[in-house]
C-alpha positions in Angstrom: 8.3 29.9 143.1 4.6 30.1 143.8 3.0 33.2 142.5 -0.7 34.3 143.0 -2.8 35.0 139.9 -4.1 38.6 140.0 -7.9 38.4 139.5 -10.6 41.1 139.7 -12.8 40.8 142.8 -15.6 39.4 140.6 -13.4 36.8 139.0 -11.9 35.8 142.4 -15.4 35.4 143.8 -16.5 33.3 140.8 -13.3 31.2 141.1 -14.0 30.6 144.8 -17.7 29.7 144.1 -16.8 27.3 141.3 -14.0 25.7 143.3 -16.4 25.1 146.2 -19.1 23.9 143.8 -16.7 21.4 142.3 -16.0 20.0 145.7 -19.7 19.7 146.6 -20.5 17.9 143.3 -17.6 15.5 144.0 -19.1 14.7 147.4 -22.5 14.1 145.8 -21.0 11.9 143.2 -19.0 9.9 145.8 -22.2 9.3 147.8 -24.1 8.2 144.7 -21.2 5.7 143.9 -21.3 4.4 147.5 -25.1 4.0 147.6 -24.9 2.2 144.2 -22.1 -0.1 145.4 -24.1 -0.9 148.6 -27.3 -1.6 146.7 -29.4 0.8 148.8 -32.2 1.2 146.3 -35.1 0.7 148.6 -36.4 2.7 151.5 -34.0 2.6 154.5 -36.6 1.4 157.1 -36.7 -1.9 155.3 -33.1 -2.6 156.3 -31.7 -3.9 159.6 -29.0 -2.8 162.0 -27.1 0.3 161.3 -27.8 0.3 157.6 -30.9 2.6 157.8 -28.8 5.3 159.5 -25.9 4.9 157.0 -28.3 4.9 154.0 -30.1 8.0 155.3 -26.7 9.7 156.0 -25.3 9.0 152.5 -28.6 9.9 150.8 -29.0 13.2 152.7 -25.4 14.1 152.1 -25.7 13.4 148.4 -28.8 15.6 148.0 -27.5 18.5 150.1 -24.0 18.4 148.5 -25.5 18.3 145.0 -27.9 21.2 145.7 -25.5 23.4 147.6 -23.9 25.0 144.5 -27.3 26.1 143.2 -28.7 27.5 146.5 -28.6 31.2 147.0 -25.6 32.1 149.0 -25.0 34.6 151.7 -21.5 35.5 150.4 -20.3 37.5 147.6 -23.4 37.6 145.4 -22.1 35.1 142.9 -24.6 32.5 141.5 -23.6 29.3 139.8 -23.3 29.9 136.1 -26.3 28.1 134.6 -24.6 27.8 131.2 -22.3 25.2 132.8 -25.2 22.8 133.4 -26.0 21.9 129.8 -28.5 19.2 130.9 -30.9 17.3 128.6 -34.6 17.3 129.6 -34.3 14.2 131.7 -31.3 15.6 133.6 -33.0 18.9 134.0 -36.1 17.2 135.6 -33.9 15.2 137.9 -31.9 18.4 138.8 -35.1 20.2 139.7 -36.3 17.2 141.8 -33.0 17.2 143.8 -33.3 20.9 144.4 -36.9 20.5 145.6 -35.9 17.6 147.9 -33.1 19.7 149.4 -35.4 22.7 149.9 -38.5 20.9 151.2 -37.1 17.8 152.9 -33.6 18.6 154.1 -32.8 22.3 154.4 -36.1 23.3 156.0 -39.0 21.8 157.8 -41.7 22.1 155.2 -45.1 21.3 156.8 -46.5 20.3 153.4 -44.1 17.3 153.4 -44.9 16.0 156.9 -47.9 14.0 158.0 -48.6 13.3 161.7 -51.8 11.7 163.1 -52.3 12.5 166.8 -53.7 9.7 168.9 -55.5 9.7 172.2 -53.4 6.9 173.7 -50.8 7.3 176.4 -48.2 4.8 175.0 -48.5 5.6 171.3 -49.3 9.3 171.0 -49.0 9.8 167.3 -48.3 8.2 164.0 -45.9 10.0 161.8 -45.1 9.5 158.1 -41.4 8.8 157.7 -39.0 11.0 155.8 -37.3 8.3 153.7 -35.9 8.8 150.2 -34.4 6.2 147.9 -33.1 6.3 144.4 -33.0 3.7 141.7 -29.7 2.5 140.2 -30.6 4.4 137.0 -31.2 7.7 139.0 -27.9 7.3 140.8 -26.1 6.7 137.5 -27.8 9.7 136.1 -26.6 11.8 139.0 -23.0 10.5 138.5 -23.1 11.4 134.8 -24.5 14.8 135.6 -21.9 15.6 138.2 -19.1 14.4 136.0 -20.2 16.6 133.1 -20.7 19.7 135.2 -17.4 19.1 137.0 -15.5 18.9 133.8 -17.1 22.2 132.6 -16.2 23.8 136.0 -12.6 22.7 135.7 -12.4 24.2 132.2 -14.0 27.5 133.5 -11.5 27.6 136.4 -8.6 27.2 134.0 -10.1 30.0 131.8 -10.3 32.4 134.9 -6.8 31.5 136.0 -5.4 32.1 132.5 -7.2 35.5 132.3 -5.4 36.8 135.4 -1.9 38.3 135.3 
């Protein structure tokens, strides 16, 4: 017989936040594995056919999925517990870079990251800098390590919350 665990409203909200965060970090890790497997370590516009679109889609998804647990939510006022990160200085710097990319490049149109040069011509009317991000193999491996560590700590915390209920 399946029986629900009786949790306080706060513990239930935290459980839901951590469960969703675990899924998001899994998506980010899967994207990093795929980008690594495909060897997409240079800017996407240097590639041919449908690869630029695919690379952009996987890179965008990786960044957004990674950052989602740490973004302010509109829900139940539960933030991601920072103590679960336990990053070293290099990981912390990369974490901050990913959050900044999400905020400035992907979640919002930040004018400070866009460069457009208007032209007087009728055929070519402007030159725009491209929004193209790539990650080195070492950065992708770092992200995979980071998500694996945090995911393990999330699973442990989920177990703790579940055991604390009646």
